C-alpha positions as CSV (number, residue, x, y, z in Angstrom):
1,X,16.2,-14.4,22.5
2,X,18.4,-11.3,21.7
3,X,19.4,-12.6,18.2
4,X,15.7,-13.2,17.4
5,X,14.5,-9.8,18.5
6,X,17.2,-8.1,16.3
7,X,16.3,-10.5,13.2
8,X,12.7,-9.5,13.7
9,X,13.4,-5.9,14.1
10,X,15.4,-5.9,10.9
11,X,13.0,-7.8,8.8
12,X,10.2,-5.2,10.0
13,X,12.5,-2.2,9.4
14,X,13.4,-3.5,5.6
15,X,10.3,-4.6,4.4
16,X,7.7,-2.1,3.3
17,X,4.4,-2.0,5.5
18,X,2.1,-2.4,2.4
19,X,-1.6,-3.6,2.2
20,X,-4.0,-4.0,-0.5
21,X,-7.7,-4.8,-0.9
22,X,-10.1,-5.3,-3.8
23,X,-13.5,-3.3,-3.6
24,X,-16.4,-4.7,-5.6
25,X,-18.6,-2.0,-7.1
26,X,-20.2,-4.6,-9.6
27,X,-19.6,-8.1,-9.1
28,X,-19.3,-10.9,-11.8
29,X,-23.0,-12.3,-12.1
30,X,-23.2,-14.4,-15.3
31,X,-19.7,-15.2,-16.1
32,X,-16.3,-15.3,-13.8
33,X,-12.8,-14.7,-14.9
34,X,-12.2,-18.6,-15.2
35,X,-14.7,-18.7,-18.2
36,X,-12.1,-16.9,-20.4
37,X,-8.8,-18.3,-21.7
38,X,-7.0,-14.9,-22.6
39,X,-6.9,-11.9,-20.3
40,X,-6.1,-8.6,-22.3
41,X,-4.7,-5.6,-20.5
42,X,-4.6,-2.4,-22.4
43,X,-2.8,0.8,-21.5
44,X,-4.3,2.3,-18.2
45,X,-5.7,5.8,-18.2
46,X,-5.9,8.2,-15.1
47,X,-8.3,11.0,-13.9
48,X,-5.7,12.2,-11.5
49,X,-5.2,15.7,-12.3
50,X,-1.9,15.9,-10.4
51,X,1.2,15.0,-12.5
52,X,1.5,11.3,-12.0
53,X,4.9,9.4,-12.8
54,X,3.9,7.8,-16.2
55,X,5.8,4.8,-15.0
56,X,3.0,4.1,-12.5
57,X,0.5,3.9,-15.4
58,X,2.9,1.3,-17.3
59,X,4.1,-0.6,-14.3
60,X,0.9,-1.5,-13.2
61,X,-0.6,-3.6,-16.2
62,X,2.9,-4.7,-16.8
63,X,3.5,-6.2,-13.5
64,X,-0.1,-7.6,-13.4
65,X,0.5,-9.5,-16.6
66,X,3.8,-11.1,-15.5
67,X,2.5,-12.3,-12.0
68,X,-0.8,-13.5,-13.8
69,X,1.4,-15.5,-16.6
70,X,3.5,-16.8,-13.6
71,X,0.3,-18.0,-11.7
72,X,-1.0,-19.7,-15.1
73,X,-4.6,-18.4,-14.0
74,X,-5.3,-17.8,-17.9
75,X,-3.9,-19.6,-20.8
76,X,-2.5,-16.2,-22.1
77,X,-2.2,-12.7,-20.7
78,X,-1.4,-10.2,-23.2
79,X,-1.5,-6.6,-23.7
80,X,-3.3,-6.5,-26.9
81,X,-4.7,-9.1,-29.2
82,X,-6.8,-9.4,-32.4
83,X,-8.6,-12.6,-30.8
84,X,-12.0,-11.7,-29.5
85,X,-13.6,-15.0,-28.5
86,X,-12.5,-16.3,-25.0
87,X,-11.0,-12.9,-24.2
88,X,-11.6,-10.9,-21.1
89,X,-10.5,-7.5,-21.1
90,X,-9.4,-5.5,-18.1
91,X,-9.5,-1.8,-18.7
92,X,-7.7,0.2,-15.7
93,X,-8.3,3.8,-14.8
94,X,-6.0,5.2,-12.0
95,X,-8.6,7.2,-10.0
96,X,-6.1,8.2,-7.1
97,X,-2.4,8.3,-6.3
98,X,-0.9,10.0,-3.1
99,X,2.8,9.9,-2.6
100,X,2.2,10.8,0.8
101,X,5.3,11.9,3.1
102,X,8.1,9.5,3.1
103,X,9.7,11.5,6.1
104,X,6.6,11.2,8.0
105,X,6.5,7.5,7.2
106,X,9.9,7.0,8.6
107,X,10.2,9.3,11.4
108,X,6.6,9.3,12.8
109,X,5.1,6.1,11.5
110,X,2.0,4.7,12.8
111,X,0.0,5.6,9.9
112,X,1.2,9.1,9.1
113,X,2.2,9.9,5.6
114,X,0.9,7.1,4.0
115,X,0.8,6.6,0.4
116,X,-2.0,5.4,-1.8
117,X,-3.0,4.0,-5.2
118,X,-6.5,3.2,-6.2
119,X,-7.1,1.6,-9.9
120,X,-10.7,0.9,-11.0
121,X,-11.0,-2.0,-13.3
122,X,-13.9,-2.8,-15.7
123,X,-13.8,-6.1,-17.1
124,X,-15.5,-6.8,-20.4
125,X,-16.2,-9.7,-22.7
126,X,-14.2,-8.6,-25.7
127,X,-16.5,-10.5,-28.0
128,X,-19.9,-9.0,-27.1
129,X,-18.3,-5.7,-25.5
130,X,-20.3,-6.5,-22.5
131,X,-19.5,-5.1,-19.0
132,X,-19.0,-8.1,-16.6
133,X,-17.9,-6.4,-13.5
134,X,-16.1,-3.4,-11.9
135,X,-13.8,-3.4,-9.1
136,X,-11.4,-1.0,-7.3
137,X,-8.2,-2.0,-6.4
138,X,-6.3,-0.3,-3.6
139,X,-2.5,-0.4,-2.4
140,X,-1.0,1.7,0.5
141,X,2.3,1.9,2.3
142,X,2.7,3.0,5.7
143,X,6.1,2.5,6.2
144,X,9.5,0.3,5.4
145,X,13.2,1.1,4.9
146,X,13.6,4.8,5.2
147,X,10.0,5.3,5.0
148,X,9.0,2.9,1.9
149,X,8.5,4.2,-1.5
150,X,5.4,5.5,-2.9
151,X,5.5,3.4,-5.9
152,X,5.1,0.4,-3.5
153,X,1.5,1.5,-3.1
154,X,0.9,0.5,-6.8
155,X,2.9,-2.9,-6.2
156,X,-0.1,-3.4,-3.7
157,X,-2.6,-2.6,-6.5
158,X,-0.9,-5.4,-8.6
159,X,-1.0,-7.8,-5.7
160,X,-4.8,-6.8,-5.1
161,X,-5.6,-7.6,-8.8
162,X,-3.7,-11.1,-8.8
163,X,-5.2,-12.1,-5.5
164,X,-8.7,-11.4,-6.7
165,X,-8.3,-13.2,-10.0
166,X,-6.7,-16.1,-8.5
167,X,-9.5,-16.5,-6.1
168,X,-12.3,-15.9,-8.8
């Protein structure tokens, strides 16, 4: 019993307490992601006025592309293509990024000092340029080893995007 307790405590301490979700603003109605062979993920933009680590704007689309390739959801996932037929474009806009307080996450826990990241993704049919859907993907970190890193909230966004596209 004692060994199991300490093992569980170690797992909880080391792992980041991360959560994510997708919020549908405009759902896919006439077409779904599965109707497309290729997903194009161009560079993400931001509306956040505070200085955002440029690594975050690169990490989210790159990790999303890598994870989607691993899952085999699309025949091809690319950052740019000249092809237009059968291509779904996912345009990302970072609309919020709060690093929170790592010290508060570590010492106080229970939701204080959370780190947040929200990306709004617009999905377009590249051939027609028609907007098909718009969603917000959110990630948050409420704890973890030494308070968990704020960049883990961006990893939560990636997980939310991949989970949504896998289900739809």
